[in-house]
Residue, then its C-alpha position, 0 to 999 in steps of 0.5 A: m644623144n646630146f652631149n653638153i660639156l660647157s654647163k656653166y658649173s663645169e668652166v672653172p678648170s678643175n686643179n686644186s686651187e680653183l676646188s673652192t670655188m665649185p658648188i657642193a651638188i645635192i642629189g634629191a630635192g626631198p626634204v633632207g636634200l634641200a635642209a642640205a640647201a638651206h644650211l649650205v646658203a646659212k653657210n653662204e656656200k655655193f651648190l646645186l640640187i639636181e632632182s630627177g622629178p618634175s618637182v621637189g617632194n616627188n617622191i613624198l607627192t606618190w604617198g601625199h594622201v599619208r599621214l605621218f605618224s609625227s607631228w610638225q616640230f619633227n619633221i621641219d628642219k630648223v635652219a629651213m624654218q628660219l629662212l622661211q620665217e624671214n621670208g614671211w612664211l607662216a608655219p603650222v600648228m608645230k604639234r599636228l600631224p600633216y599628210g605627206k601633201n602637206i610636208v610638200e605643199d606648205y613646206l617643201i614648194p614654198l623652200a625651193n622657192l627661196p630666192q636663195i634656193k629657186p635659182f641652183i635647182k634642177l629640176d627634172s634632172t637624172v644623175m646617170a654617173i659620178s666620177k672623179n675627174g680624169l680617174d677611174k676608181m683604181k686611181n689613187a695619185k692625187r684623187d682627193e685633189q680633183s673634183f668630182v664629175l656628175y652625168v647628169e641627163k635631162e630631156g635626151q642631153t647628158e650635161r657634165i657638172e663638176a663639183r667640190a662635194i657630194i651631198d647623196a640624199t636620193g633616199t630609197w622610195g624609187q626603189p622597191n624590194p620584189v615580193n618574192a621571200d628570196n628578195v630576187w627580181t625576177k623578169q615574171e615580176k616585173l612583167l607582172a607591174s599591171k597587176i602588182t602595187y608596192g608601196i601605199p596606194d591611195i586605196t580609198g581615193e583615186s585607187r579606189s576602183k583598182f581595189e574594190h569588190k576585188r580579192v586582194a593579197v597584201v604582202g607585208g608584216g609591218h605597219s605599213a602592211i597593216n594600214t593598206i589592210l586597214e584601208l581596205a577593209t573600208l571598202e565594199g565588197t572587198e576579200i583580203v588575204w595577208i602573206l605574212r613571212k612571220n611565224r605567227v601572225e601574233d607576232a604583228y600586233g606588237g604590245e597592243a595594250l601594253d605597247a609603250l605609245p597606246a596609239r600604236g598599240q591601239l593599231g595592233s589590237r585593230i588588226h587583231q580583231l579583223v583577224d579574229n573576225g574573219r575579215i582577212s585571211t592571214h597565211t604565215p609564214f609563207l614565203i612567196h617563190q612565184v607570182i603566176d598569171e592566169g589570165n583572170s586571175l594571179t595564182i601565188h605559189g610557196t611555201t609553208k613551214g616547208e610543205g609547198t603551197t598554193i593561193h589562188h584568184i588573187d586580182e591585185i597584189i599590194a606589196n609592203t615589201g620596204s625598199r632598198p637603195d640604188f647605187n648603180f651610179l656611184r659605180e665609179i666612187r669609192l664606198d664603204i657599205d655594209s654588206a647586210t643593212e646595204s647603210i654606211s659601213k659605221l651606223a649598222p651596229l647603230i641602226d640595225p633593225n634587229l637591235h633597234s626600233c627608230g627612236t632608240v638610234r642613236p643621234h650620229g653625223e659626219t664622222e660615222l657618215r665619212q666615205p673613202e671617198k674625200n668630200f662625198y656623203i648619203v645622208g637621209m634614208k639611203s645612209y640606212g639602205r635597207a632598214p626602216t629605222f630612219l626619222m626625217a629629223t635624223g637626217y637633218e641634223q645628219v646633213r646639219s654635220v656635214v654641212a659644218h665639216l664641208t663649211g670648215d666648223l669641224e667643232a659644230a659638226k662634231r656637236v649633237e643637236l638632234d632633240l628626240p622624245e625618249t619614246g622617239v617620233c615613229s608612231t605618234n598617232l596610229l588611229t589616225k586615217n592613212s598613218c605612216c612612219 
């Protein structure tokens, strides 16, 4: 591996008087990372946006076939929209529900191509580690006065980049939870990667042949699992096995006709009907302990109410078991992370999914996101850790507040500018094909 320390962003010596001349590094070119870039442009602040994938919105493209629950108006950052419109961009119809690919193609790519942003994006570049210049994690002396150092790998070469502040917007999508009920990744499960699909596959599109005429197990009890099952139910000759940890399958239906959001209630009613009609074989509460490859099929071993149970002859597994944040490259950064949710500690009581839905999380900003490491922030879905209650609009409010603080506008940093309907925006139309929060 070659090592290059002479990047144009690391030529300036990292002493206190020169920190202000260094860029603010944003990691992750998804909606929240690009919104941070837009806000920094509006503040005339130097920045560098680093993305591990070959395109902005790379993670979203893996579920580009999925329609969001929320309309365009809640998925576009206001400052980003202003920059786009100043450059001749035509906004989509705000009340329509976009697919994931629409978010990337009609919003993120035009935003990334703006002349104020495009020159400062590094694609196919992975941040391997972050530290403080010349200091390990244990050293206190003049720590706040030193720049951050990012070790960025691209095409086998490692570049050392200095920054005065860091906004980590890497999300959690690339780190799914295992099917193992103890939430432990085993070597055995990793070896089954070809037969276990994590996330939201394009079941009626490019992945149809993988699941049609197969016996498919869906693991999970949330909306992603329900939408996966509704898609599988449209395939010819597909047998569906639904594995949940919930005590009763009825617990997954929600309020149905009594739901405050009618469309969400209708989703529960649809899955309820499929179960009652015998279209789906349900196993609940079922705790998976082991998945064994028998050659021609998979066998799932687990327990139901303390009794050993086995499910035979599974061809494919779809895991809708949530995701988790990656802190490996932050080992040298001082963090304050909640031990249960793996979210920012101050956010934990605000976002606990046992207490809050995505429509009841109150707005928050720089104060709650502040870390022990000065000028280091985790924003977007990663700031919520394992909690599934994150909204894109919340991420936009986060970066607005953080950028205001980093650029000296302390009054704006403390303001609350998030505007959501009283019921939230995570379920505006679940009857639409491939819907997702």
